[in-house]
KEKE-3310 file (N, C-alpha, C; in steps of 0.2 Angstrom, whole numbers, plus 5000, padded with zeros to 4 digits):
npx = (5146:5146:5137:5144:5154:5148:5146:5158:5168:5176:5175:5163:5165:5167:5181:5187:5180:5183:5196:5195:5186:5187:5191:5183:5181:5183:5177:5169:5160:5154:5148:5139:5131:5127:5124:5119:5104:5095:5081:5077:5065:5059:5068:5067:5054:5055:5063:5055:5044:5051:5055:5043:5039:5048:5045:5033:5014:5010:5002:5010:5017:5022:5022:5034:5036:5048:5060:5077:5091:5105:5121:5128:5141:5142:5131:5126:5123:5108:5093:5099:5100:5099:5092:5081:5090:5087:5096:5107:5100:5098:5097:5105:5116:5110:5104:5088:5079:5063:5058:5053:5050:5049:5043:5044:5043:5059:5065:5069:5069:5073:5062:5058:5060:5060:5066:5066:5062:5066:5058:5066:5073:5062:5057:5067:5070:5081:5091:5085:5084:5098:5101:5095:5082:5066:5053:5040:5042:5045:5038:5032:5031:5025:5033:5025:5015:5022:5025:5012:5010:5020:5015:5002:5007:5015:5005:4997:5006:5007:5012:5011:5006:5000:4998:5003:5017:5023:5033:5032:5033:5026:5015:5009:5003:4987:4980:4987:4984:4970:4968:4974:4965:4954:4957:4956:4967:4976:4984:4998:5003:5015:5013:5014:5017:5008:4997:4980:4966:4949:4940:4927:4914:4915:4904:4903:4895:4885:4881:4864:4857:4853:4838:4840:4853:4864:4873:4870:4879:4892:4903:4908:4907:4913:4905:4911:4927:4944:4959:4976:4987:4998:4994:4983:4989:4996:4986:4983:4982:4995:4993:4986:4995:5000:5011:5020:5027:5038:5049:5062:5079:5096:5100:5092:5074:5063:5054:5040:5029:5012:4999:4982:4968:4953:4950:4943:4947:4947:4947:4942:4935:4929:4914:4911:4919:4934:4936:4949:4963:4972:4989:5000:5017:5030:5047:5054:5066:5068:5058:5055:5056:5044:5032:5020:5005:4994:4981:4971:4966:4956:4942:4943:4956:4970:4979:4992:4995:4994:5005:5015:5015:5017:5030:5038:5043:5056:5063:5064:5074:5085:5086:5090:5102:5109:5109:5117:5129:5134:5131:5132:5122:5123:5135:5140:5144:5135:5127:5116:5098:5095:5106:5106:5094:5097:5108:5101:5092:5101:5107:5096:5094:5106:5103:5092:5098:5106:5096:5089:5100:5101:5089:5090:5100:5096:5094:5106:5114:5109:5112:5117:5122:5121:5133:5141:5139:5144:5158:5161:5159:5168:5179:5179:5174:5180:5195:5203:5214:5225:5239:5256:5261:5250:5244:5254:5253:5240:5242:5252:5244:5234:5243:5247:5235:5232:5243:5241:5230:5235:5244:5236:5229:5239:5242:5230:5230:5242:5237:5227:5235:5243:5234:5229:5241:5243)
npy = (5321:5316:5305:5297:5294:5286:5275:5270:5269:5260:5263:5274:5287:5305:5309:5298:5297:5309:5306:5298:5302:5312:5330:5332:5337:5334:5344:5351:5341:5338:5350:5350:5340:5344:5357:5363:5369:5360:5351:5336:5329:5331:5324:5311:5308:5308:5297:5287:5288:5285:5272:5266:5267:5257:5245:5245:5244:5232:5216:5209:5219:5227:5236:5237:5238:5242:5243:5249:5249:5259:5258:5270:5281:5291:5305:5315:5314:5315:5309:5299:5286:5275:5261:5249:5239:5231:5225:5220:5213:5218:5230:5245:5259:5269:5275:5275:5271:5271:5263:5262:5250:5247:5233:5220:5204:5197:5210:5224:5240:5253:5267:5277:5285:5288:5296:5290:5297:5296:5298:5305:5314:5321:5328:5337:5352:5361:5352:5347:5358:5361:5350:5353:5350:5352:5361:5356:5343:5338:5329:5315:5300:5284:5270:5262:5272:5280:5272:5270:5283:5284:5274:5280:5292:5288:5282:5292:5300:5293:5280:5264:5251:5234:5228:5229:5225:5218:5216:5206:5216:5227:5221:5217:5228:5234:5245:5250:5239:5240:5253:5252:5243:5250:5260:5254:5246:5232:5220:5210:5204:5200:5191:5189:5174:5173:5179:5182:5173:5171:5157:5156:5168:5180:5189:5201:5209:5220:5215:5211:5221:5215:5215:5224:5222:5231:5244:5247:5238:5242:5238:5228:5210:5194:5180:5168:5160:5166:5159:5156:5158:5150:5139:5135:5130:5119:5110:5105:5093:5082:5081:5092:5102:5110:5109:5121:5130:5143:5152:5153:5150:5152:5140:5131:5127:5135:5128:5127:5123:5126:5131:5136:5146:5155:5167:5176:5192:5202:5217:5219:5230:5234:5236:5226:5210:5207:5197:5189:5182:5169:5163:5151:5146:5135:5130:5118:5111:5115:5113:5119:5132:5144:5154:5166:5174:5187:5192:5203:5200:5197:5186:5175:5172:5162:5149:5148:5161:5169:5163:5167:5181:5182:5177:5188:5197:5194:5201:5214:5214:5210:5222:5231:5225:5226:5240:5244:5237:5240:5254:5262:5264:5264:5270:5285:5303:5311:5321:5330:5334:5337:5333:5319:5315:5320:5311:5299:5301:5301:5289:5281:5285:5280:5266:5265:5267:5256:5246:5249:5246:5233:5228:5232:5224:5211:5201:5198:5197:5189:5186:5198:5208:5220:5220:5217:5228:5238:5235:5236:5250:5255:5252:5258:5271:5288:5290:5298:5293:5286:5287:5286:5298:5304:5295:5294:5307:5308:5298:5304:5315:5309:5304:5316:5321:5311:5312:5325:5322:5313:5322:5331:5323:5320:5333:5337:5327:5331:5344:5339:5332:5342:5350:5341:5340:5352)
npz = (4899:4912:4910:4901:4909:4919:4912:4907:4916:4929:4943:4949:4954:4955:4953:4947:4936:4929:4926:4916:4906:4892:4893:4904:4922:4939:4948:4939:4936:4948:4951:4941:4945:4958:4959:4947:4940:4933:4928:4936:4935:4923:4915:4920:4917:4903:4901:4906:4896:4885:4888:4888:4875:4870:4877:4883:4883:4879:4883:4892:4898:4913:4928:4941:4958:4970:4984:4987:4997:5000:5006:5017:5025:5040:5043:5035:5022:5012:5019:5025:5037:5052:5046:5039:5028:5014:5005:5012:5021:5035:5048:5045:5042:5030:5014:5008:4993:4984:4970:4953:4940:4923:4914:4903:4899:4898:4897:4905:4914:4925:4929:4937:4953:4971:4985:5001:5016:5033:5049:5058:5050:5044:5055:5058:5054:5051:5047:5035:5028:5026:5018:5007:5004:4997:5004:5002:5002:5014:5022:5031:5024:5021:5013:5005:5002:4995:4984:4979:4974:4964:4955:4951:4946:4935:4927:4924:4917:4905:4903:4898:4906:4911:4922:4940:4950:4966:4981:4996:5007:5002:4997:5009:5014:5017:5013:5002:4992:4992:4987:4974:4969:4969:4960:4949:4944:4940:4950:4956:4970:4981:4997:5015:5024:5035:5031:5032:5026:5019:5015:5011:5007:5019:5022:5030:5044:5055:5070:5076:5089:5105:5115:5130:5132:5133:5124:5107:5094:5084:5076:5063:5060:5054:5046:5045:5050:5048:5039:5040:5026:5025:5033:5026:5014:5019:5021:5009:4996:4989:4976:4972:4968:4954:4939:4931:4918:4918:4912:4900:4905:4910:4914:4909:4905:4916:4928:4939:4954:4957:4968:4967:4971:4972:4984:4999:5005:5020:5029:5042:5043:5032:5022:5013:5008:4998:4984:4978:4969:4975:4975:4976:4976:4973:4972:4961:4963:4976:4986:4999:4997:4997:4990:4992:4985:4981:4969:4960:4947:4933:4934:4925:4922:4917:4926:4922:4917:4929:4936:4928:4929:4943:4943:4937:4945:4947:4938:4943:4952:4945:4938:4948:4950:4938:4937:4948:4946:4934:4930:4940:4950:4964:4967:4970:4973:4982:4992:4994:4992:4978:4971:4973:4967:4954:4950:4950:4940:4929:4930:4926:4913:4907:4909:4901:4889:4888:4888:4875:4866:4868:4864:4850:4845:4847:4838:4831:4842:4854:4867:4872:4885:4899:4905:4894:4886:4894:4894:4880:4878:4887:4880:4867:4868:4868:4877:4891:4898:4890:4886:4892:4898:4903:4911:4921:4926:4932:4942:4950:4954:4961:4971:4977:4982:4992:5000:5005:5013:5022:5029:5034:5043:5053:5057:5064:5074:5081:5086:5094:5104:5109:5115:5125:5133:5137)
capx = (5152:5144:5134:5149:5158:5144:5146:5164:5173:5174:5173:5159:5165:5169:5188:5189:5177:5188:5203:5194:5182:5191:5188:5180:5185:5179:5174:5164:5155:5151:5144:5133:5126:5124:5121:5116:5097:5091:5075:5077:5058:5058:5073:5064:5048:5057:5065:5049:5040:5055:5055:5036:5040:5051:5043:5026:5009:5008:4999:5015:5020:5021:5026:5036:5039:5052:5065:5084:5095:5112:5125:5132:5144:5140:5124:5125:5119:5101:5089:5103:5098:5099:5086:5082:5093:5086:5101:5111:5096:5099:5097:5111:5116:5109:5098:5083:5075:5058:5059:5048:5054:5045:5046:5040:5047:5066:5067:5066:5073:5071:5059:5056:5064:5058:5070:5063:5064:5064:5055:5071:5074:5056:5056:5073:5069:5087:5094:5082:5086:5105:5102:5091:5075:5060:5048:5034:5044:5047:5033:5033:5026:5027:5035:5019:5012:5027:5024:5006:5011:5023:5011:4998:5010:5017:4999:4995:5011:5005:5016:5006:5007:4994:4997:5008:5019:5027:5035:5028:5033:5021:5008:5006:5000:4980:4978:4990:4981:4963:4969:4975:4959:4949:4959:4956:4974:4977:4991:5001:5007:5017:5011:5018:5014:5003:4991:4973:4961:4943:4938:4920:4913:4913:4898:4903:4888:4884:4876:4858:4857:4848:4835:4842:4860:4869:4873:4870:4885:4894:4908:4906:4910:4912:4901:4916:4933:4949:4964:4982:4989:5003:4990:4979:4994:4998:4981:4982:4985:5001:4990:4983:5000:5001:5017:5019:5033:5039:5053:5069:5084:5103:5101:5086:5068:5062:5047:5038:5023:5008:4992:4978:4961:4950:4948:4941:4951:4943:4952:4939:4931:4925:4907:4911:4926:4936:4937:4955:4966:4978:4993:5006:5022:5036:5052:5054:5072:5069:5051:5055:5055:5037:5030:5012:5004:4987:4980:4964:4965:4950:4941:4944:4963:4973:4984:4999:4996:4995:5011:5020:5014:5021:5038:5041:5047:5063:5067:5066:5080:5090:5087:5095:5109:5112:5111:5123:5135:5136:5130:5134:5116:5125:5141:5139:5146:5129:5124:5110:5092:5095:5111:5103:5089:5101:5111:5096:5089:5106:5108:5090:5095:5111:5100:5088:5102:5108:5090:5088:5105:5100:5083:5092:5104:5094:5094:5113:5118:5103:5114:5120:5121:5123:5140:5145:5139:5149:5164:5162:5159:5175:5185:5178:5173:5186:5197:5209:5220:5228:5246:5260:5262:5243:5243:5258:5251:5235:5245:5255:5239:5231:5247:5247:5229:5233:5248:5238:5225:5239:5247:5230:5227:5244:5241:5224:5233:5246:5233:5224:5240:5245:5228:5229:5247:5242)
capy = (5318:5312:5299:5293:5292:5281:5269:5268:5269:5255:5266:5279:5293:5311:5309:5292:5299:5314:5303:5294:5306:5318:5337:5333:5338:5332:5350:5353:5336:5339:5356:5348:5335:5346:5364:5365:5368:5356:5347:5329:5326:5330:5318:5304:5307:5306:5290:5283:5287:5281:5265:5264:5266:5251:5238:5246:5244:5225:5212:5207:5225:5228:5241:5233:5243:5239:5248:5247:5252:5260:5260:5277:5282:5297:5307:5321:5312:5316:5304:5293:5284:5268:5259:5242:5238:5224:5222:5217:5209:5220:5237:5248:5266:5269:5279:5270:5274:5267:5263:5258:5247:5245:5227:5216:5198:5198:5216:5229:5246:5258:5272:5282:5284:5293:5295:5289:5302:5294:5302:5309:5319:5325:5332:5341:5357:5363:5347:5346:5364:5360:5345:5356:5346:5356:5361:5352:5336:5337:5326:5308:5296:5277:5267:5260:5278:5283:5267:5272:5289:5283:5271:5284:5297:5285:5280:5299:5302:5289:5274:5259:5244:5231:5226:5231:5219:5221:5210:5205:5222:5231:5217:5217:5234:5233:5251:5250:5235:5242:5259:5250:5240:5255:5264:5249:5243:5225:5219:5204:5206:5195:5192:5185:5167:5174:5183:5178:5173:5167:5152:5158:5175:5181:5193:5205:5213:5222:5210:5215:5222:5211:5219:5224:5219:5236:5248:5244:5236:5246:5234:5222:5204:5190:5174:5163:5162:5166:5155:5158:5155:5144:5133:5132:5127:5113:5106:5103:5086:5083:5081:5098:5106:5110:5111:5127:5132:5150:5155:5151:5153:5150:5133:5127:5130:5135:5125:5128:5120:5131:5130:5142:5146:5161:5168:5182:5196:5207:5220:5219:5236:5236:5234:5220:5207:5207:5191:5189:5175:5167:5159:5148:5143:5132:5128:5110:5108:5118:5114:5123:5140:5145:5161:5167:5181:5189:5196:5205:5200:5195:5179:5169:5172:5156:5148:5149:5168:5171:5161:5171:5187:5182:5176:5193:5201:5192:5206:5221:5212:5211:5229:5234:5222:5229:5247:5244:5234:5243:5261:5266:5266:5265:5274:5292:5307:5315:5322:5334:5331:5338:5328:5312:5314:5321:5305:5293:5302:5300:5282:5278:5287:5275:5260:5265:5266:5249:5242:5250:5243:5225:5226:5233:5219:5205:5195:5196:5195:5188:5186:5204:5210:5226:5220:5217:5235:5242:5233:5239:5257:5257:5250:5261:5278:5291:5290:5302:5289:5282:5288:5286:5304:5306:5290:5296:5313:5306:5295:5309:5319:5305:5304:5323:5322:5306:5315:5330:5319:5311:5328:5334:5319:5321:5340:5336:5323:5335:5349:5336:5330:5348:5352:5337:5341:5359)
capz = (4902:4918:4908:4899:4915:4922:4907:4904:4921:4934:4949:4946:4958:4951:4952:4942:4929:4926:4924:4910:4901:4890:4894:4910:4928:4945:4951:4935:4936:4955:4950:4937:4949:4964:4959:4941:4941:4928:4931:4935:4934:4916:4913:4922:4913:4896:4901:4906:4890:4880:4890:4886:4868:4869:4880:4886:4879:4878:4889:4897:4901:4920:4932:4947:4963:4975:4987:4988:5002:4998:5013:5018:5031:5042:5044:5032:5016:5013:5020:5028:5044:5053:5044:5036:5021:5011:5001:5017:5026:5042:5049:5043:5040:5023:5011:5005:4988:4981:4963:4948:4935:4918:4913:4898:4899:4901:4896:4911:4916:4930:4926:4942:4960:4976:4991:5007:5022:5039:5054:5061:5045:5043:5061:5059:5048:5049:5043:5029:5024:5024:5013:5001:5003:4996:5009:5001:5002:5021:5025:5032:5019:5021:5007:5001:5000:4989:4978:4976:4971:4958:4950:4949:4942:4928:4924:4921:4912:4899:4903:4897:4909:4911:4929:4945:4954:4972:4985:5002:5011:4999:4997:5016:5016:5014:5010:4995:4988:4991:4983:4967:4966:4968:4954:4943:4943:4941:4954:4958:4976:4986:5004:5020:5026:5040:5029:5034:5020:5020:5010:5009:5008:5026:5023:5036:5046:5062:5074:5079:5096:5109:5120:5137:5132:5133:5118:5100:5092:5078:5073:5059:5061:5049:5048:5045:5053:5043:5040:5037:5020:5025:5035:5020:5010:5022:5021:5002:4995:4984:4969:4971:4965:4946:4937:4926:4915:4919:4907:4899:4910:4908:4917:4906:4906:4924:4930:4946:4955:4960:4970:4966:4973:4974:4991:5001:5010:5023:5034:5048:5044:5026:5021:5009:5007:4992:4981:4974:4968:4979:4971:4981:4972:4976:4967:4959:4966:4982:4988:5005:4996:4996:4988:4992:4981:4980:4963:4958:4940:4931:4936:4920:4920:4918:4932:4919:4917:4935:4938:4924:4932:4949:4942:4934:4950:4946:4934:4946:4956:4939:4936:4953:4950:4932:4939:4953:4944:4927:4928:4946:4954:4971:4967:4969:4978:4982:4999:4994:4988:4971:4968:4973:4961:4947:4949:4949:4933:4924:4930:4922:4906:4905:4909:4895:4883:4887:4885:4868:4863:4868:4859:4844:4843:4850:4833:4830:4848:4858:4874:4874:4892:4901:4906:4888:4883:4898:4891:4874:4879:4890:4875:4861:4869:4869:4884:4892:4901:4885:4885:4898:4902:4906:4917:4927:4929:4936:4947:4954:4956:4967:4977:4980:4987:4997:5005:5009:5018:5028:5033:5038:5049:5058:5060:5069:5079:5084:5089:5100:5109:5112:5120:5131:5137:5140)
cpx = (5150:5141:5139:5153:5154:5145:5152:5170:5171:5172:5169:5160:5168:5177:5190:5186:5181:5194:5202:5191:5186:5187:5184:5184:5180:5175:5168:5158:5151:5146:5138:5128:5123:5121:5118:5108:5093:5086:5075:5071:5057:5062:5069:5058:5049:5059:5059:5045:5044:5055:5048:5036:5043:5048:5036:5020:5007:5005:5004:5019:5018:5025:5027:5039:5043:5057:5072:5087:5102:5116:5129:5135:5141:5133:5122:5122:5112:5097:5093:5101:5099:5092:5087:5085:5092:5091:5106:5107:5097:5098:5104:5111:5116:5104:5094:5079:5069:5058:5054:5052:5048:5048:5041:5045:5054:5068:5064:5071:5069:5068:5057:5059:5061:5063:5066:5066:5062:5061:5060:5074:5068:5055:5062:5073:5076:5091:5091:5084:5093:5106:5098:5085:5070:5055:5042:5035:5046:5042:5034:5028:5029:5029:5030:5015:5016:5026:5018:5006:5014:5019:5006:5001:5012:5010:4996:4999:5010:5009:5011:5009:5000:4993:5003:5010:5023:5028:5031:5028:5027:5014:5005:5003:4992:4978:4981:4986:4974:4963:4970:4969:4954:4951:4958:4962:4974:4984:4992:5005:5009:5015:5015:5014:5008:4997:4985:4969:4955:4941:4931:4919:4911:4907:4898:4897:4889:4879:4870:4859:4851:4845:4838:4849:4865:4868:4873:4877:4886:4899:4906:4910:4908:4908:4905:4923:4938:4954:4970:4984:4993:4999:4986:4983:4995:4992:4979:4985:4991:4999:4987:4988:5000:5008:5016:5026:5033:5042:5059:5074:5091:5104:5095:5080:5066:5054:5046:5031:5019:5002:4988:4971:4959:4947:4946:4946:4947:4948:4948:4935:4927:4918:4907:4918:4928:4938:4943:4958:4972:4982:4999:5011:5028:5041:5052:5060:5073:5062:5050:5054:5048:5036:5022:5011:4996:4986:4972:4963:4958:4948:4943:4951:4965:4978:4991:5000:4997:5002:5016:5020:5018:5028:5041:5044:5054:5067:5068:5072:5086:5091:5091:5102:5113:5114:5116:5129:5138:5135:5130:5127:5118:5132:5140:5142:5140:5126:5117:5104:5093:5100:5109:5099:5092:5104:5107:5093:5094:5107:5102:5091:5100:5108:5095:5092:5104:5102:5089:5093:5104:5094:5085:5096:5102:5094:5101:5116:5112:5105:5117:5118:5123:5131:5144:5145:5144:5156:5166:5163:5166:5180:5184:5176:5179:5188:5203:5215:5223:5235:5250:5260:5255:5242:5247:5256:5245:5237:5248:5250:5236:5236:5247:5241:5230:5238:5245:5233:5229:5242:5242:5228:5232:5244:5235:5226:5237:5243:5230:5229:5242:5240:5228:5235:5246:5237)
cpy = (5314:5305:5295:5290:5286:5274:5266:5268:5263:5257:5272:5286:5299:5310:5304:5294:5304:5312:5299:5298:5312:5325:5338:5335:5337:5338:5351:5347:5336:5345:5354:5344:5339:5353:5366:5364:5365:5352:5340:5326:5326:5325:5311:5303:5305:5299:5286:5282:5284:5274:5262:5262:5259:5244:5239:5244:5237:5221:5210:5213:5226:5233:5238:5238:5239:5245:5245:5252:5253:5262:5266:5278:5289:5299:5313:5320:5312:5310:5298:5292:5277:5265:5252:5243:5231:5221:5218:5213:5211:5227:5240:5255:5267:5274:5273:5274:5269:5268:5260:5256:5245:5238:5224:5210:5199:5205:5221:5234:5250:5264:5278:5280:5290:5291:5295:5294:5299:5299:5307:5315:5324:5330:5336:5346:5359:5358:5346:5352:5363:5355:5347:5353:5351:5356:5357:5345:5334:5334:5318:5304:5289:5275:5265:5266:5280:5278:5269:5278:5288:5279:5275:5289:5294:5283:5287:5301:5298:5283:5268:5252:5241:5228:5229:5225:5222:5215:5211:5211:5226:5228:5216:5223:5234:5239:5252:5246:5237:5249:5257:5247:5245:5260:5260:5246:5236:5224:5212:5206:5200:5196:5188:5179:5168:5178:5179:5179:5170:5163:5152:5165:5176:5185:5197:5209:5215:5218:5214:5215:5217:5215:5218:5222:5225:5240:5244:5243:5240:5242:5228:5216:5199:5184:5168:5165:5162:5160:5158:5155:5149:5138:5130:5128:5120:5108:5103:5097:5087:5083:5088:5103:5105:5112:5116:5129:5140:5154:5151:5154:5150:5143:5129:5131:5130:5133:5126:5124:5125:5128:5137:5141:5154:5162:5175:5185:5201:5210:5221:5226:5237:5233:5227:5217:5208:5199:5191:5182:5175:5162:5157:5145:5140:5129:5120:5107:5110:5119:5118:5130:5141:5153:5162:5174:5181:5193:5197:5205:5197:5188:5173:5169:5165:5155:5150:5157:5171:5169:5165:5178:5187:5181:5182:5198:5199:5198:5213:5220:5213:5218:5233:5231:5225:5237:5248:5242:5237:5250:5265:5268:5268:5268:5281:5296:5313:5316:5326:5331:5332:5333:5321:5311:5315:5314:5300:5294:5300:5292:5278:5280:5282:5268:5260:5264:5259:5244:5243:5246:5235:5223:5227:5228:5212:5199:5193:5194:5195:5188:5192:5206:5217:5226:5220:5224:5239:5241:5236:5246:5259:5256:5256:5269:5281:5291:5295:5298:5284:5282:5288:5292:5306:5301:5292:5302:5312:5302:5300:5314:5316:5305:5311:5324:5317:5309:5321:5328:5317:5317:5331:5330:5320:5328:5340:5333:5327:5341:5346:5334:5336:5350:5348:5338:5348:5359)
cpz = (4908:4915:4905:4904:4919:4918:4905:4910:4926:4940:4947:4950:4953:4949:4946:4936:4926:4924:4917:4904:4899:4891:4900:4916:4934:4948:4946:4935:4943:4954:4946:4941:4955:4964:4953:4942:4936:4931:4930:4933:4927:4912:4914:4918:4906:4896:4902:4900:4885:4881:4888:4879:4866:4871:4884:4881:4877:4884:4894:4900:4908:4923:4939:4952:4968:4978:4987:4992:4999:5004:5012:5025:5033:5043:5040:5025:5017:5014:5024:5035:5045:5052:5040:5029:5018:5007:5006:5021:5033:5042:5048:5042:5033:5021:5008:4999:4986:4974:4959:4942:4930:4915:4907:4897:4902:4900:4902:4912:4921:4927:4931:4949:4964:4982:4997:5013:5028:5044:5057:5056:5045:5049:5063:5053:5046:5045:5036:5025:5021:5018:5006:4999:5002:5002:5008:5001:5009:5025:5026:5028:5020:5014:5003:4998:4994:4983:4975:4972:4964:4953:4947:4944:4935:4924:4920:4916:4905:4898:4903:4900:4911:4919:4933:4949:4960:4976:4992:5007:5009:4999:5004:5018:5013:5011:5003:4990:4987:4986:4976:4965:4965:4962:4948:4940:4944:4945:4955:4964:4980:4993:5009:5022:5031:5038:5030:5028:5023:5014:5008:5010:5015:5027:5029:5038:5053:5065:5077:5087:5100:5115:5127:5138:5131:5126:5112:5098:5085:5073:5069:5061:5055:5051:5048:5048:5047:5044:5037:5031:5020:5028:5030:5015:5012:5022:5014:5001:4990:4977:4967:4967:4957:4944:4931:4924:4915:4913:4906:4903:4907:4910:4914:4907:4914:4925:4937:4947:4959:4963:4969:4969:4974:4981:4993:5006:5013:5028:5041:5049:5037:5026:5018:5009:5000:4990:4976:4973:4973:4975:4976:4976:4976:4971:4967:4963:4973:4985:4995:5003:4993:4995:4988:4989:4981:4973:4962:4951:4939:4933:4932:4918:4921:4924:4929:4919:4924:4938:4934:4927:4939:4948:4939:4939:4950:4943:4937:4950:4951:4938:4941:4952:4944:4934:4944:4951:4938:4926:4935:4950:4962:4972:4965:4975:4978:4989:4999:4990:4981:4968:4968:4967:4954:4946:4947:4942:4928:4924:4925:4915:4903:4904:4903:4889:4882:4885:4878:4864:4862:4864:4852:4841:4845:4844:4832:4836:4854:4866:4876:4881:4893:4903:4899:4885:4887:4895:4885:4874:4882:4885:4869:4862:4870:4876:4885:4894:4896:4884:4892:4902:4906:4912:4923:4930:4933:4942:4952:4957:4962:4973:4981:4985:4993:5002:5009:5014:5024:5032:5037:5044:5055:5061:5065:5075:5084:5088:5095:5105:5113:5117:5126:5136:5140:5146)
residu = (MET:TYR:LEU:SER:GLY:LEU:MET:GLN:THR:GLN:ARG:LYS:ASN:MET:GLU:ARG:MET:ALA:GLU:VAL:VAL:PRO:GLY:SER:GLY:ASP:GLN:ALA:LEU:GLN:HIS:PHE:LEU:THR:ASN:SER:PRO:TRP:ASN:GLU:ARG:GLU:VAL:LEU:ASP:GLN:VAL:ALA:LEU:GLU:ALA:ASP:ARG:LEU:ILE:GLY:GLY:GLU:GLU:GLY:SER:ALA:LEU:LEU:VAL:ASP:GLU:SER:GLY:ILE:THR:LYS:LYS:GLY:LYS:HIS:SER:VAL:GLY:VAL:SER:ARG:GLN:TRP:ASN:GLY:ARG:LEU:GLY:LYS:VAL:ASP:ASN:CYS:GLN:VAL:GLY:VAL:TYR:ALA:THR:LEU:CYS:ARG:GLY:PRO:HIS:ALA:THR:LEU:VAL:ASP:ALA:ARG:LEU:TYR:LEU:PRO:ASP:ASN:TRP:VAL:GLN:ASP:PRO:LYS:ARG:CYS:GLN:LYS:ALA:GLY:ILE:PRO:GLU:ASP:ARG:ARG:THR:LEU:LYS:SER:LYS:PRO:GLN:MET:ALA:LEU:GLU:MET:ILE:ARG:TYR:ASN:ARG:ARG:LEU:GLY:VAL:ARG:PHE:PHE:TRP:VAL:GLY:MET:ASP:GLY:PHE:TYR:GLY:ASN:ASP:PRO:ASP:LEU:LEU:ARG:SER:LEU:ASP:SER:ASP:GLY:GLU:VAL:PHE:MET:ALA:ASP:ILE:HIS:LYS:ASP:GLN:ARG:ILE:TYR:LEU:GLU:ASP:PRO:GLN:PRO:SER:VAL:PRO:GLU:ALA:LYS:PRO:GLY:ARG:GLY:ARG:ASN:LYS:THR:CYS:ARG:VAL:SER:ARG:VAL:SER:PRO:ILE:ARG:VAL:ASP:LYS:TRP:MET:GLU:ASP:GLN:SER:SER:THR:ALA:TRP:LYS:ARG:VAL:GLY:LEU:ARG:GLU:SER:THR:LYS:GLY:PHE:LEU:ASP:VAL:GLU:VAL:LEU:HIS:ARG:CYS:VAL:TRP:VAL:TRP:ASP:GLY:LYS:GLU:GLU:HIS:ALA:HIS:GLN:TRP:HIS:LEU:LEU:VAL:ARG:ARG:GLU:ILE:ASN:ALA:PRO:GLY:GLU:ILE:LYS:TYR:SER:LEU:SER:ASN:ALA:ARG:ASN:ASP:ILE:SER:ILE:GLU:ARG:LEU:ALA:HIS:MET:GLN:GLY:GLN:ARG:TYR:TRP:VAL:GLU:ARG:SER:PHE:GLN:ASP:GLY:LYS:SER:HIS:VAL:GLY:LEU:ASP:HIS:TYR:GLN:ALA:ARG:SER:TRP:ARG:SER:TRP:HIS:HIS:HIS:MET:ALA:LEU:VAL:MET:MET:ALA:MET:LEU:PHE:MET:LEU:GLU:GLU:ARG:LEU:LEU:HIS:LYS:ARG:THR:TYR:PRO:LEU:LEU:SER:CYS:SER:ASP:ILE:GLU:THR:LEU:LEU:ALA:ARG:PHE:LEU:PRO:ARG:ARG:ASP:ILE:ASP:LEU:ASP:GLU:VAL:VAL:ARG:GLN:MET:GLU:ASN:ARG:HIS:LYS:LYS:ARG:GLN:HIS:SER:ILE:ASP:HIS:ALA:TYR:HIS:LYS:GLN:GLY:ILE:ALA:GLN:ALA:GLY:MET:SER:GLY)
# end
């Protein structure tokens, strides 16, 4: 019933679901989400393996990690805090989840989610207990650490992806990239324009001590100086850019221009620098929009393949868009740890269903979208609100609740005024 409600109601809260889905009730749905002890991890694992069956196991299969903020009022919803909300581009009172999307070409679906807990939650045991956060989860973890956990978990689970993609927030974390490289994972990571690179192997070493010149030195130094990636790009000639076709789009074939070079990256501590690919991309019609990325892919990989890998990050944004617009990723009444994870597991089940339907009908309806599927389900699934008596009953019930809320507000106001006059 909850799953049906996610896919056939315009507003995804419990009351609206109960008005549409036959046999359901908002209290029963709330109990199912908040109190029922079913294991969301088993559901997420099954979703991931089913998604792998559909779009995993090929050279173009990738696991993309990203975060998404969901605006919330108040301070009681689990993990809510004033923190960066990427969707709004500002600090906001919100919850932030770190998500993994399995992708192959234009087909993508969410397969895992972890709720980020800010420090003010981790340091407040009573607040954590009230929200039902398990004791072993009440630890401060950075979002890149959570992303690494998800990547490793899905690899162990058996999800078959050939590379990992991420935006500049995660690509700017040196520990994450080096951990993936050590694990043998191929990554395509966006980076910031101030990322420093070496055009030659810096060959870091500890300088030899000079007699009578104090203590022996222990810190490694490089033999060449680094340069910012944006400065390196500015030094390239116009002929150095190569035009590459990325994918078909609704506005024609998408072409971009790219720069490529193998560079070295060193964190100032490692014994050896890493030689990785640097890819710089600019849009044909908007040359001011520049994207920088690093990849540890094999040395003989083509520029076209690297550009394709970099362009796949588009689909994680589409996954968030589809999840929020059509199956209620950000529409929920879930304050506790369990209810948040239950909701996300069911949202991913709904998204998996939509992915499978699109693949099943891609020959007859190649443009079938999540919006189309939502419209069809809303029309053809059994509905409760189909006759006049039921529609009027629901309206009267909403009015009754609304009037109760109004009366309660006036009652509180009257008590406050009486206290002030007393």
